[in-house]
N, C-alpha and C positions, 0 to 999 in steps of 0.2 A: 365421461371423460370431464374433467374437472378444468373449467377454461382458464382460470389463472395459472393452474400448474401447466396446461399445454401452452399459455403464451411464455412462460418461463423456458420451457423446453426449447421453443421455437427461437427465442432469443439466443440461448445458448449455442444453438446450431449454427445460426449467422454469426455470432461471434468468433466461435471457433473455426468455422468452415467445414465441419465434418460431422456425421453422426456419433463416430467413435468418440472423438474428442470431446463433444457435448456430453455423450453419455458418461465419460471419467469425471468430469467436472461436477454432473449431477449424482455421481455414484449409483447408476442403475445401469442396466444391460443396454446394448446398444438395440437390440430389437425392440425393446420398449420406447425408445426414441423414436425410431422409424415408424412404428405402430401410431404414436401420438401425433406425429406430423402428417401422417396419411388421415387419421380422423380428423385432424383441425381443417385440412384441405377439402375433405368431402363436407364438413360441416359449413365451411365458408363457401363451398361451390367454386373455387379457385385454384390454381396452382400457386404455390408460394415458392416452391424453389425449382430452379432447372439444375438437373443432375447431369454430370458429365465425367470425362476421364480426369478433368481438371478440378474437380471438386463441386461444390455446392454454390450457385449464385441466385439470389432473390429475383424473382420476377418483379415486375413494376408494382403489382398488388403485393407481392411478398415484402417489397422496400417500404410501403406505405404501412401495412400491418405491423412490421418490424418497429416503425417509430411510435404507432400508438400503443403496441404492447409495452415498449419501454417506459413509456410514461404512465401508463396504467400500473405497471410493476413499481416504479418508483413512487407513485401516489400510494400504493397500498403499503410500501415500506414505510412511508412517511407516517402513515395512519397507526401502524402497528407499533412503530417505535414511540409515537406521541402516547399512546395508550400504556404502553409498558413502562414508560420513563425512559430517562436518558441512561439508565444502567443496562438497557438490553442490549445483547450482544448483536453486532453488526456481521451479517453474513453475507454470501455472494461474492462478487466481483465489481470492483472500481476502475475505470478505464480513465486514465489522467495522461495530459499531455503539457509539455512545457518547454522552454528554451534549453539546449543542451548543456550550455555550460552552468547556467544558474542552476538545473537540477543536478548536476554533478557535484557542484561544490555546496549547495544549501539544502538540499532535500535528501539526496542518496546517503549521507552521512549519518541522518537520522532515520532513515526508513526503517531500520530493523527495531527501534522503538514502537515506531506506529504499528508495525505488522505484530509485534508483540503484545501490544495493548488490545488488539484485535484478531485473536488467533483464528478466527473462522471466515475472516476476510482476506480474498485475494488482489492483487494489483496488478494491472497492466498499465506500463509507462511507455508512453510514446513522446521520443524526443526529436525536436524539430525547430530549429531557429526561425522559419517561416510559419504564419499561422494558417493551421490546417483546418478544414470544414469539420466542424465537430458533428454535425448531424451526421454526414457521411462516413466519419471514423467512428462514430457511435460512442463518442467522449462524453465521459460524465461531467468533468470539471478540468477546464485548462487554466494553468498559469500564463499571462501573458504580461508584458512590458511595455510601457509607452502610452500613449493617448489612444482609448478605444473609442472609435466611431462607427462600430457597428451595431445598430439598433436592434439587429435580430437577436442579440445575445444578451442574457442576463449577467451583468457585470457588478462585482463587488471590489472596490479599492481596497487592498490589503495595508498599503502603506507607501511611502516614498524613499529615496534612496538619492544622496547626491551624487553629480557627475563631476569628475575630477580629470585633469590632466595629469597623466601618470608615464613614468618611464624608469628604466633602471638608473641606479647611481653611476655605473659604467656610461650609460648613454650621455647623461647630463655632464659627467665629467669630460667627455670628449666634445660635445658640442655646446656646452654651457647652459645655464639655468636662466630661461625666458623670467624676465622681470615686468613685462607688460603683455597683455593679450597679443600685440602686434609683432613682439618677438617670435611668435610660432611660425611666421611666416619665413623665418630663416631655419626651421627645422623640420625634419623628415616625420610626417605622422602616418600611423598605421591607420586606415580608415575602415571602420564598420559600414559596409554598404548596403544595409537594410532600413527599413523604417526605424526611427529612434535612434540612427547613427547620421552617416553624412560627413561632409566637410565644412559646412558652414554653421557657424556658432556665434551667439551672441553673449558676452559676458556683460556682468554688471557688478558694480562697485559704488554703491548709495545711489546717488542720480547720475552717475556715469554710464555710459553705454559703448561697448567697444564691439564691432562685428567683425570677425576674422573668417575668411575661408583658408583652411590648410591645405596643403600639397603633402602628397606622399607617393612614392614608387609603389606602394602595395594596397589593394584595396579588396576587401574581401567580405563574403555574405556570412561567415561564421565567426561567433564570438571566440570559440575554441581556437581559431587561428590567429585572431587579433591577440590573444593571451600569448599564445607561443611567440609570435612575432615580435611582441614588446618584451618579454622575458630573454629572447636572444638578442636584444639589442638593436633591432631594425630600426625602431624609431619610437616615438611616444604616442600615446593614443588618449582619446577623449571619451572615456566610458564610465558606467557606474562604478561606485566603490565596492559593491558586491562583486564584480569581477576579479578584484585585486585584494579583497578584504585580508586575507591571510599574508600575502606578500608584503601589504602596505604594514602589516603589525611587526613582521619580520624584519623590514628594511630592505628587502630584497627589491622593492619598488616604492619610489618616492613619488608623492604628489608634489605639483608646482603651481604657481599664480593662486595659491589658496586663500588670498584675500580678495579674489576675484570670484563671483558666483555663476556658475550654468543652470540652466534650467534642470531641476529634479526629474527623475524618471520614476513613474510609477509602476507597483506591481499590482495586478488585477486576477482575481479568480472569476471565471467567466464560465457560463453553461448555456445549452441552447435555451432560448426564450420559450416558454409555454409548457416546458417539462418542470415538474416540483423537485425543488432541490432535495435529494435524497438524503437520508441521516448519514449515509457513508461520507457523500462529498461534504456535507457539514462538518463531519469529524476530521476530514483530510483538511479542510480550510482553517478549522481552529488549530490543527497540529502545526501549519505552515505559520500561522499567526504568532504562535507560541515560540517557536523555533526559529524563525527568522527576526523577529522583532522582540524577543527576549521578555514577553510577559504575556498573560493572558488577554484575549482580545477584548473581553468586557472590560477590561481596565484601561484599554487605548483611548487617549483623548482623539 
């Protein structure tokens, strides 16, 4: 039994949740997968998987081995790619997570190009506005917005985007255009109620500061819900320009108080600490840098 190959088989079994699905990914027969796992358990002297009618679940030892196996495979991937050079073909599976609306607007429209550039690479995309546990989810790389305070993660800031006060022309026609931050107290706000949002904001204009706590009948933990509410005229919102970029360009959404600045929002690529950043993850991060920021990452200031 080749240990590295057995690790890859085991990781695929855990990722897919079944021998048959892992066999399809690996393009081998299911009996070969079952035999490899049995040999691996025998060699390690522990049970790695619990088998039931509901599927396969890693034991405590199996979960520990899974994490070590993934790190070993990532390190091997980095070593091979470094030796072959950047032109080496990327293979296997890349597991990505990111905010629902950001991914829908700024990643999915370009993903076909990424897949075409790497025809032997498969992608699992997990969309969630809340931050998920990367280790538990087996995530290779996650896109996250806002301040990154989790020291257990390896984080790379990809760039910033301004926050703006935005609403439809019809909303502002009915309710007036705020001229000062304090005017927002007379408006309905659609409030994004997760970290990076909220109702309290500090505006800046030179040396001037203006702290405002906006009010609104609708609070939501989904960026997609904020977008739909603002587009339907329920109220204005304070969000990143990323969330309404196309509508701002078309005039469907207007930004107000643009002579006042709000704290910008950061976009990060994060991965579990202690795991070598694989060539697959690096390729995806470079893809995001080029498509979102419009220039190769090495040329960014």
